[in-house]
Structures are given as structure tokens and as C-alpha cells.
C-alpha positions as CSV (number, residue, x, y, z in Angstrom):
1,M,-62.2,33.1,14.7
2,V,-61.8,35.5,17.7
3,G,-61.6,32.7,20.0
4,V,-59.0,31.3,18.0
5,E,-56.9,34.6,17.7
6,R,-57.6,34.9,21.7
7,K,-55.7,31.6,22.3
8,R,-53.5,32.7,20.2
9,T,-52.9,35.6,21.8
10,E,-52.5,34.2,24.9
11,A,-50.1,31.0,24.0
12,Q,-48.0,33.8,22.7
13,R,-47.8,35.6,26.6
14,S,-47.7,32.4,28.4
15,I,-44.7,31.5,25.5
16,M,-43.0,35.3,26.7
17,K,-43.9,34.5,30.3
18,D,-42.5,31.2,30.6
19,S,-38.8,33.2,28.7
20,E,-38.8,35.5,31.3
21,L,-39.0,33.5,33.7
22,K,-36.4,31.1,32.5
23,R,-33.9,34.3,32.1
24,D,-34.5,35.9,35.3
25,S,-33.7,32.6,36.8
26,G,-30.5,31.8,34.4
27,I,-32.3,28.9,32.8
28,P,-31.2,29.2,29.2
29,E,-34.1,29.7,26.8
30,R,-33.4,26.8,24.8
31,V,-30.9,23.9,26.9
32,T,-28.0,22.6,23.7
33,L,-24.8,22.7,23.5
34,K,-23.8,26.3,22.5
35,K,-22.0,27.9,19.4
36,E,-19.4,29.8,21.0
37,I,-16.0,28.2,19.7
38,G,-15.0,30.8,16.7
39,L,-11.7,30.6,14.9
40,L,-9.0,31.8,17.8
41,S,-10.9,29.1,20.3
42,A,-10.7,26.8,17.6
43,C,-7.0,27.5,17.4
44,A,-6.7,27.4,21.4
45,I,-8.2,24.0,21.7
46,I,-6.0,22.1,19.2
47,I,-2.4,23.8,20.3
48,G,-3.8,23.3,23.6
49,N,-4.4,19.9,23.5
50,I,-1.4,19.0,21.5
51,I,1.0,21.2,23.9
52,G,0.3,19.8,26.9
53,S,2.6,17.2,28.4
54,G,3.8,15.1,25.5
55,I,6.9,17.9,24.7
56,F,7.8,17.1,28.4
57,I,8.2,13.7,28.4
58,S,8.3,12.3,24.5
59,P,11.8,13.5,23.8
60,K,13.1,11.1,25.6
61,G,11.3,7.9,24.0
62,V,11.9,9.5,20.8
63,L,15.8,9.4,21.3
64,E,15.7,6.3,23.6
65,H,14.3,4.6,20.3
66,S,15.8,6.6,17.6
67,G,19.6,6.3,18.7
68,S,20.9,9.8,18.2
69,V,20.2,13.3,17.9
70,G,19.9,13.8,14.6
71,L,17.6,11.1,13.4
72,A,15.8,12.1,16.6
73,L,15.0,15.5,14.8
74,V,13.9,13.9,11.9
75,V,11.4,12.3,13.5
76,W,10.0,14.9,15.2
77,V,9.3,16.7,12.0
78,L,8.1,13.8,10.1
79,G,5.5,13.4,12.7
80,G,4.7,16.9,12.1
81,G,4.0,16.3,8.4
82,I,2.2,13.5,9.2
83,A,0.0,15.0,11.7
84,A,-0.6,17.7,9.1
85,L,-2.0,15.1,6.7
86,G,-4.4,13.2,9.2
87,S,-5.8,16.9,9.7
88,L,-6.2,17.4,6.2
89,C,-8.4,14.3,6.0
90,Y,-10.3,15.1,9.2
91,A,-11.1,18.4,7.6
92,E,-12.9,17.2,4.7
93,L,-15.0,14.5,7.1
94,G,-15.9,17.1,9.6
95,V,-17.5,19.6,7.5
96,T,-19.0,16.8,5.1
97,I,-20.4,14.3,8.7
98,P,-21.1,17.7,10.9
99,K,-21.1,15.7,14.0
100,S,-20.0,16.4,17.5
101,G,-18.4,13.1,18.5
102,G,-15.0,12.9,16.0
103,D,-13.4,9.4,14.5
104,Y,-16.2,7.8,16.4
105,S,-18.8,9.7,14.3
106,Y,-17.4,9.4,11.4
107,V,-16.9,5.7,11.7
108,T,-20.5,4.9,12.8
109,E,-21.8,6.9,9.8
110,I,-19.1,5.2,7.1
111,F,-18.7,1.7,8.6
112,G,-21.8,1.2,11.1
113,G,-22.6,0.6,14.7
114,L,-20.4,-2.3,15.6
115,M,-17.0,-0.8,14.0
116,G,-18.3,2.5,15.2
117,F,-18.7,1.5,19.2
118,L,-15.8,-0.5,18.7
119,L,-13.7,2.3,17.9
120,L,-15.8,4.2,20.9
121,W,-15.0,1.1,23.3
122,S,-11.4,1.4,23.0
123,A,-11.2,5.3,23.6
124,V,-13.5,5.6,26.7
125,L,-11.3,2.5,28.2
126,I,-7.6,3.4,27.1
127,M,-7.2,6.3,24.8
128,Y,-8.5,9.0,26.5
129,P,-8.3,7.9,30.1
130,T,-4.7,6.7,29.9
131,T,-3.8,10.2,27.6
132,L,-5.0,11.9,30.5
133,A,-3.7,9.7,33.6
134,V,-0.3,10.2,31.3
135,I,-0.7,14.2,31.5
136,A,-1.5,14.3,35.3
137,L,1.5,12.6,36.0
138,T,3.6,14.5,34.3
139,F,1.8,17.3,36.2
140,S,3.0,15.7,39.5
141,N,6.5,14.7,38.6
142,Y,7.0,18.2,37.5
143,V,5.8,19.9,40.6
144,L,7.3,17.1,43.0
145,Q,10.6,17.0,41.4
146,P,12.1,19.9,43.3
147,V,11.4,18.5,46.3
148,F,12.8,15.0,45.4
149,P,16.2,16.9,43.1
150,Y,18.0,13.8,43.8
151,C,15.4,10.7,43.1
152,I,12.2,9.7,41.5
153,P,9.6,11.1,43.2
154,P,7.3,8.5,45.8
155,Y,4.2,6.7,43.8
156,I,1.6,7.4,45.9
157,A,2.9,11.1,46.0
158,T,2.4,11.0,42.1
159,R,-0.7,9.0,42.2
160,M,-2.0,11.6,44.8
161,L,-1.2,14.4,43.2
162,S,-2.1,13.5,39.5
163,T,-5.4,12.8,41.1
164,I,-6.2,16.1,43.1
165,C,-5.7,18.0,39.4
166,I,-6.9,15.2,37.5
167,C,25.4,24.6,27.6
168,N,26.9,22.2,25.1
169,Y,26.0,23.6,21.7
170,E,28.9,20.7,20.6
171,S,26.5,18.3,19.9
172,L,24.0,19.4,17.4
173,T,27.0,19.8,15.1
174,P,26.0,18.0,12.2
175,Q,28.5,15.2,12.7
176,V,27.7,14.6,15.9
177,A,24.2,15.0,15.9
178,F,24.0,11.8,13.5
179,M,25.9,9.4,15.3
180,F,24.2,6.7,16.7
181,N,24.2,5.2,20.7
182,K,22.9,2.4,19.2
183,A,22.0,1.2,15.5
184,P,18.2,1.5,16.0
185,S,16.2,-0.9,13.9
186,I,13.2,-0.5,11.5
187,G,11.0,-1.5,14.1
188,Q,12.8,1.3,17.2
189,I,12.4,4.0,14.8
190,A,8.7,3.3,14.5
191,L,8.6,3.4,18.6
192,A,10.3,6.4,18.4
193,F,7.6,7.7,15.7
194,L,4.7,6.6,18.4
195,H,6.2,8.4,21.0
196,A,6.1,11.7,18.7
197,S,3.2,11.1,17.6
198,F,1.6,11.0,21.5
199,A,3.2,14.6,21.0
200,F,1.1,15.3,18.4
201,S,-2.3,13.5,19.7
202,G,-5.1,16.5,20.2
203,W,-4.6,17.4,15.9
204,N,-8.6,16.1,15.6
205,F,-10.3,17.2,18.4
206,L,-11.5,19.9,17.6
207,N,-13.7,17.6,15.2
208,Y,-15.5,16.6,18.3
209,V,-17.0,19.5,19.3
210,T,-17.9,20.5,15.6
211,E,-21.6,21.3,16.9
212,E,-20.6,24.0,18.8
213,V,-18.2,25.4,16.5
214,V,-19.2,28.7,14.8
215,D,-19.0,28.1,10.9
216,P,-17.4,25.0,11.2
217,R,-17.4,24.8,7.8
218,R,-14.5,27.7,7.5
219,N,-13.0,27.6,11.3
220,L,-12.3,24.3,11.1
221,P,-10.0,23.8,8.4
222,R,-8.7,27.4,8.9
223,A,-7.8,26.6,12.7
224,I,-6.7,23.1,11.7
225,Y,-4.0,24.9,9.1
226,I,-2.6,28.0,11.6
227,S,-2.1,25.3,14.6
228,I,-0.6,21.8,13.2
229,P,2.6,24.0,11.3
230,L,2.8,26.3,14.6
231,V,3.0,22.9,16.7
232,T,5.8,21.3,14.4
233,F,7.5,24.3,14.3
234,V,7.6,25.0,18.9
235,Y,7.8,21.2,19.0
236,T,11.6,21.2,16.8
237,L,13.2,24.3,18.2
238,T,12.1,22.7,21.8
239,N,14.0,19.4,20.8
240,I,16.7,22.1,19.3
241,A,17.4,24.1,22.8
242,Y,17.0,20.2,24.6
243,F,19.8,18.7,22.3
244,S,21.5,22.5,22.9
245,S,21.8,22.1,26.4
246,M,21.8,18.4,27.6
247,S,23.9,15.6,26.1
248,P,22.3,12.6,25.2
249,E,23.2,11.1,28.2
250,E,21.7,13.5,30.0
251,L,18.3,13.7,28.5
252,L,17.9,9.9,29.0
253,S,18.6,9.6,32.5
254,S,16.7,12.5,33.5
255,N,13.1,11.8,34.9
256,A,11.7,15.1,33.9
257,V,13.3,16.7,31.2
258,A,12.7,20.6,31.3
259,V,13.5,20.6,34.7
260,T,17.3,19.5,33.6
261,F,16.9,21.8,30.9
262,G,15.7,24.8,33.2
263,E,19.1,24.1,36.2
264,K,21.2,23.9,33.5
265,L,20.6,27.7,31.7
266,L,17.9,29.2,34.2
267,G,20.4,28.7,37.5
268,M,18.7,30.2,40.4
269,F,15.1,30.8,38.8
270,S,15.2,27.0,37.8
271,T,12.2,26.9,39.7
272,L,10.2,28.4,37.2
273,M,10.4,25.3,34.7
274,P,8.1,23.1,36.7
275,I,5.6,25.5,37.5
276,S,5.8,26.5,33.9
277,V,5.5,22.7,32.9
278,A,2.9,22.0,35.8
279,L,0.4,25.4,34.2
280,S,0.4,23.4,30.5
281,T,-0.3,20.0,32.1
282,F,-3.4,21.6,33.9
283,G,-4.5,23.4,31.1
284,G,-3.8,20.3,28.8
285,I,-5.8,18.2,30.9
286,N,-8.9,21.1,31.2
287,G,-8.6,20.6,27.4
288,Y,-8.8,17.0,27.1
289,L,-11.5,16.9,29.5
290,F,-13.4,19.0,27.3
291,T,-13.3,17.4,24.2
292,S,-12.9,13.5,25.3
293,S,-16.2,14.1,27.3
294,R,-18.3,15.0,24.1
295,L,-16.9,11.8,23.1
296,C,-19.1,10.2,25.7
297,F,-21.8,12.3,24.9
298,S,-22.2,11.3,21.2
299,G,-22.0,7.8,21.7
300,A,-24.8,7.9,24.2
301,R,-27.0,10.2,21.6
302,E,-26.3,7.5,19.2
303,G,-27.8,4.5,21.3
304,H,-23.8,3.0,21.9
305,L,-24.0,4.5,25.9
306,P,-26.3,4.7,28.4
307,S,-28.5,7.7,27.7
308,L,-27.4,9.6,31.2
309,L,-24.4,10.3,29.3
310,A,-26.5,12.5,26.5
311,M,-27.7,15.0,28.9
312,I,-26.4,18.4,29.6
313,H,-26.9,20.6,32.9
314,F,-30.1,22.1,32.9
315,K,-28.5,25.6,33.1
316,Q,-24.2,25.5,32.4
317,C,-25.5,23.1,29.1
318,T,-22.0,20.9,29.9
319,P,-22.4,17.0,29.8
320,I,-22.1,16.4,33.7
321,P,-22.3,13.2,33.9
322,A,-19.8,12.3,30.9
323,L,-17.3,14.3,32.5
324,L,-17.3,12.5,35.3
325,V,-17.3,9.1,33.5
326,C,-13.9,10.1,31.9
327,C,-12.3,11.4,35.3
328,T,-13.5,8.0,37.1
329,A,-11.7,6.1,34.2
330,T,-8.5,8.1,34.2
331,I,-8.6,7.8,38.1
332,V,-8.7,4.0,37.6
333,I,-5.7,4.2,34.6
334,L,-3.2,6.3,37.3
335,C,-3.4,3.4,39.3
336,I,-2.0,0.7,36.8
337,G,0.8,1.4,34.7
338,E,3.9,3.5,34.4
339,T,4.0,6.7,32.2
340,H,6.3,4.8,29.2
341,N,4.5,2.2,29.1
342,L,0.7,3.8,28.8
343,I,2.7,6.3,25.8
344,N,3.3,2.6,24.1
345,Y,-0.4,1.7,25.0
346,V,-1.9,4.7,23.8
347,S,-0.1,5.5,20.4
348,F,-0.7,2.2,19.0
349,I,-4.5,2.5,19.7
350,N,-4.6,6.1,18.4
351,Y,-2.6,5.4,15.1
352,L,-5.2,2.1,15.1
353,S,-8.2,4.6,15.3
354,Y,-6.7,7.2,12.5
355,G,-6.2,4.8,9.9
356,V,-9.9,3.1,10.2
357,T,-11.3,6.6,9.9
358,I,-8.8,8.0,7.0
359,A,-9.9,4.5,5.4
360,G,-13.4,5.1,5.9
361,L,-12.9,8.1,4.1
362,L,-11.8,7.0,0.9
363,Y,-14.7,4.0,1.0
364,Y,-17.1,7.0,1.5
365,R,-15.9,9.1,-1.4
366,W,-16.7,5.6,-3.2
367,K,-20.2,4.8,-1.8
368,K,-21.4,8.4,-1.9
369,P,-19.6,10.0,-4.9
370,N,-22.3,13.0,-5.3
371,L,-22.6,14.1,-1.7
372,Y,-21.7,17.8,-0.7
373,R,-18.2,18.2,0.6
374,P,-16.7,21.7,0.8
375,I,-13.5,20.2,1.1
376,K,-12.0,17.7,-0.9
377,V,-8.7,17.0,-0.3
378,S,-6.2,15.3,-3.2
379,L,-6.6,11.2,-3.0
380,L,-2.8,11.7,-2.3
381,V,-3.1,13.0,1.5
382,P,-5.2,10.2,3.0
383,V,-3.2,7.2,0.7
384,C,0.2,8.6,1.8
385,Y,-0.9,8.8,5.5
386,L,-2.1,5.3,5.4
387,L,0.6,3.6,3.6
388,F,2.8,5.1,6.5
389,W,0.2,3.9,9.1
390,A,0.7,0.3,7.7
391,L,3.9,0.4,8.4
392,L,4.2,2.1,11.5
393,L,1.6,-0.4,12.8
394,G,3.6,-3.3,11.3
395,F,7.0,-2.5,12.5
396,S,5.1,-1.5,15.9
397,L,3.5,-4.7,16.4
398,H,6.7,-6.8,15.3
399,S,9.0,-4.6,17.5
400,E,6.7,-5.0,20.8
401,P,4.0,-7.8,20.2
402,L,2.9,-7.8,23.4
403,V,2.2,-4.2,23.9
404,C,0.2,-4.2,20.8
405,G,-1.5,-7.3,21.4
406,V,-3.0,-6.1,24.3
407,G,-4.0,-3.1,23.1
408,L,-5.9,-4.9,20.0
409,V,-7.7,-7.4,22.5
410,I,-8.7,-4.7,24.8
411,M,-10.8,-2.7,21.6
412,L,-12.0,-6.3,20.5
413,T,-13.6,-7.3,23.7
414,G,-16.2,-4.4,23.2
415,V,-17.5,-7.1,20.5
416,P,-19.4,-9.1,22.9
417,V,-20.3,-6.1,24.8
418,Y,-22.0,-4.6,21.7
419,F,-23.9,-7.4,20.9
420,L,-25.3,-7.6,24.4
421,G,-25.7,-4.3,25.2
422,V,-26.8,-2.7,21.9
423,Y,-27.7,-4.9,19.5
424,W,-29.7,-7.3,21.6
425,K,-32.8,-5.2,21.5
426,D,-35.4,-7.9,23.6
427,K,-34.1,-7.3,27.0
428,P,-35.6,-8.8,29.8
429,K,-38.3,-6.3,31.1
430,C,-36.4,-6.1,34.7
431,I,-33.1,-4.7,32.9
432,Y,-35.4,-1.7,31.2
433,D,-36.9,-1.1,34.6
434,F,-33.1,-0.7,36.3
435,I,-32.3,1.4,33.0
436,E,-35.0,4.0,33.4
437,W,-34.2,3.9,37.0
438,A,-31.1,4.7,37.2
439,T,-30.8,7.2,34.4
440,Y,-34.1,9.0,36.5
441,L,-32.0,8.7,39.7
442,G,-29.0,10.0,37.8
443,Q,-31.1,13.1,35.7
444,R,-32.1,14.1,40.1
445,V,-28.1,13.9,41.1
446,F,-26.6,15.6,38.3
447,F,-29.6,18.3,37.3
448,V,-29.2,16.7,33.6
449,V,-31.7,16.5,31.0
450,F,-31.7,15.6,27.5
451,P,-30.3,18.8,25.2
452,Q,-33.1,20.6,22.6
453,I,-32.0,20.4,19.0
454,D,-32.5,23.5,16.8
455,P,-34.9,22.2,13.7
456,I,-33.5,25.0,11.3
457,E,-30.0,23.7,11.8
458,V,-30.9,20.6,11.5
459,A,-32.7,21.5,8.1
460,E,-29.5,23.9,7.1
461,W,-27.2,20.9,7.5
462,T,-29.6,18.6,5.2
463,D,-30.2,20.9,2.7
464,R,-26.4,22.0,1.8
465,S,-25.5,18.2,1.8
466,S,-28.0,17.4,-0.7
467,F,-25.9,19.4,-3.2
468,T,-23.5,17.2,-5.8
469,S,-20.0,17.3,-5.0
470,K,-20.0,19.6,-8.1
471,A,-20.1,22.5,-6.0
472,S,-16.6,21.6,-4.0
473,G,-13.2,21.9,-5.1
474,P,-10.5,20.1,-4.7
475,L,-8.3,21.6,-1.8
């Protein structure tokens, strides 16, 4: 017994010594994603990701497709309402399936690996690189607009800069506001909603970092309830300010709406406007990189992407390989299309993934009715969202079949990739040897390791999820 006790004491001393060495060298005692996102930070993530570049470029597309100032304002208000409905559904999913990765994690859990992989595939190839590219292009356009005041900034200049950063009140009277420059079709109104939805994209991004949120059962829904109404209010007032200072024709002809707005109202201080927009978009890029990299991280952890992407830096505890993949894909997208075409692509695929995820909420309730749900929204919320979603995507597909069709084709190209890369387990040994070599090389280059999982947190979630849904009340 004395020998056993001596060995135990020596082991404890060894552990204490190792922890002291790690503390002195700056290495964390446990290499894992840190729970450091409180309520204020959670609200900042949602608001910062939404208010990035959309409000500076989407007003032109919304007005162009809606045909009048009044209808454009209606689209903005309804767009915020739809985002609020979707965020309520995501709040329930976020606390019921407490995994980082957002839509991807929920769809994988509910519908299985293939559906989750298709959503991951489209997100990694199109959704987030394209959104980052649009934000970066907005940054470069606004920075370069004062240098080229009478023409569009050169193509190469905008791409290079994007890569480096990765009083007319009469127009708002009721009689004038609803005078149509052109009578819009239902399909055009649907496209106006798609452009508005791009400006609101990011409302679900807190769900991508659920595992880093302090007490997500309380802070996740609270952050959503605070942020979405606030952003809708800001967006509506911003558009009212645009339409109060510019005629519809001036807004449609402007390459940088906020710069034109500043020139009309600020006079000699108008240079403040492009600086402010550049700061906003630069912050938006940081927010998108922070959350979208967690999507790659979650996909790799599930075995749908190379395991190197599931590793984090052993000191900084951040997914460096996943961040580099997001940056590389964004730079490639920058060289492909123009801003408004990119918005059409990304908005359609965004809404497609939202609809599949919220349909999964209804299916999950039917499949697991007794699962513990700390938040349980009224059934009308997902049903209303899906009805709007079906109408919007149907009319968008009718109005822009090429754009929407290309988005669907890109998503479906993930099917053979899934069966070859994920489903096929008995690959030749040379392939596994190459993957192992590449992973080992990546670890040495980026100083990354697999994160350590806290067994206490896993047990806590498992125990709570075993409760019946009687404990969850309606929202």
C-alpha cells in the first residue's frame, strides 16, 4: 500500500510540474476551444456579421427589382421579420443540438451524412467564400471610389485591394414613394427579397460557435432576440436616409451608395463615409472568417473533410488550417464574378440551406418528440418560414433559372465527392499513406493538434438531453 501511495504522489507531482511548465511557456493546460463568448460578445458577433457590407450594396439591388421606394422599404422590413422567424427556429436547434457548425451540424444530425455533406460542400465552395468576396469587394470599392470619383474603379485595383484586406425629402411622401419606376413581377419582388436577405445574412452565425458560448442555453436565444430587431431598425432607418437624400435614379446609378449619400449630406467631410464603410466591411470580414472557419472545423471533426482542418493551434487554440482554407477559397472567388451576380448565387444557396435546416426542425420534432428542448418555438414559426421560403425560391428559380440552376448543380457535385471521399472506406493503402503524410506535414507547418474534449461538458449535455420534453415550455 505504501508503494502504491508513493507512486500516486509522484504522479501528482509530475502532473503539477507539467502544468507549471505549460503555464510558464504560454501553452494552455488543455488545448481546446475556449468558452469566452458572453452575451455582449454574442450580440456583437450577430450584429457585426449582419452589418458588414450588405447595407451598402443591397439597397441598389432591392430598389432595382422592387421598382419603387415604398415597396423597397416594405421588402427591408419584411426581410428583417423573416430573419427573426428563422433565428427563432435556430435558437431551438442551437440548444437542442449543442454543437458548433450551425446548419451543417443540425442537418447531419437529423438527415444523415449525405445531406450534411452537401450543405457543407456548397458552404465551403460557394456560400462563405462568395460572401467574403462580396464584403472584400465592397471594402475595395469604397476605399477606391474617392480616387476614381467619375468612373468605376479598375478591376485589377479592386481585386488586389480586396485580397489585401480579405436633400430631396419629397421622394418619401406617400404619393411618390409608391410610384413605380417599372411595374415589378412577382419574380422580380422575389429577387428583391434575395438581395435584402444578403444584407441580413449572418443572423445564424452564432450557431456556428455554440461550443464557445458561455451558457448557450440562455445567451444564444437572448443574443438573437436583441440583435435581429436592432439590425432591422437600423437597416430601415438607413434606407429612409438614402431615399431622403437621393432620388431613385441617383441611387441606381451610384457605384457606392454610401459615398453618394455622404457627398450630398456631409460636404467637405464626405471622405469620412468611405472610411467608415471600409472599417465596417473590414470588421465584417473578420467576423465571417471567425465563424466560417468553425464550419470547416466541424466538418472535419465529423470526418467529412480532411482531419487536418479539425486541428487547432496548440497555443492560440484557433483552427489555423480551416482559416487558411476559407481565405484561399475567397481569393479564388474574387477573380470570378461581379458583385451583384455573386449576391444572387449566394442568396439562393443560403435560402436553400435555411429551408432544409428548418424543415429538419419539424422532422426532428416528429422523430424525437420526447427529446429535451430548453426552447420550443410555436409550430407556426417554422411553418410560416417554410411557406415564405418555398414561394421565394420558386419565383426566384423562375426569374433567374441560370443563376439558381448553377447553384443547384454546384451543390449536387458534392454527391460523387461524398461517395468517393467519405462513404468509400476501403481505399487503397497508398491513398491513406498520402493522407497521413499530408496531415503530419500540416501539423509540423502550422503547429496544430486535435483539441482535447472536456468529458465533464459532454456528460452534462448528455444528462440534460435525456430529460423529456415536458420540461420545455412553449416560446
